[in-house]
C-alpha positions in Angstrom: 124.3 19.6 46.5 124.1 19.3 42.7 127.0 20.3 40.4 128.7 19.5 37.1 132.4 18.5 37.2 134.9 17.2 34.6 136.4 13.7 35.0 138.8 12.5 32.3 137.3 14.8 29.7 133.6 13.8 30.5 131.2 16.3 32.0 129.5 14.4 34.9 126.5 15.4 37.0 127.1 14.9 40.8 124.3 14.9 43.3 125.1 14.5 47.0 128.7 13.3 46.2 127.6 10.6 43.6 128.0 10.7 39.9 124.5 10.1 38.3 125.1 10.7 34.6 127.4 12.3 32.1 127.5 14.2 28.8 129.6 13.0 25.9 130.0 13.9 22.3 128.4 11.6 19.8 129.7 10.8 16.3 128.1 13.8 14.7 129.6 16.2 17.3 126.4 16.6 19.3 126.1 16.4 23.1 124.3 13.3 24.4 123.4 12.0 27.9 125.6 9.0 28.9 125.6 6.7 31.9 128.2 4.9 33.9 128.8 1.2 33.2 131.0 -1.1 35.3 132.7 -4.3 34.0 131.4 -7.4 35.7 133.1 -10.5 34.3 132.7 -10.3 30.5 129.7 -7.9 30.6 129.1 -4.3 31.3 126.4 -3.4 34.0 124.8 0.0 34.3 125.6 1.7 37.6 123.0 4.0 39.1 125.7 6.0 40.9 129.3 6.0 41.9 131.7 8.4 43.6 133.8 10.7 41.4 136.9 9.0 42.8 135.6 5.6 41.8 134.7 6.8 38.3 138.1 8.4 37.8 139.9 5.3 39.0 137.7 3.0 37.0 138.2 5.0 33.8 142.0 4.7 34.2 141.8 1.0 34.9 139.3 0.3 32.2 136.7 -1.2 34.6 134.3 1.7 34.1 133.0 3.2 30.8 130.8 6.1 30.1 128.4 5.1 27.4 
């Protein structure tokens, strides 16, 4: 099942219960595709997928970014 949902102000695309990508607003006000990144040590690693609950919790904790 595919659908768009909103998590913390981001529109995210969910396939089979996993967030695959998102849409965010760039500096000029345009909509751009964005991806999930998880903090690993001092670096940010791109995640191929994550559950909506994990994305929501990670955004609150600061361990997930949508870039």
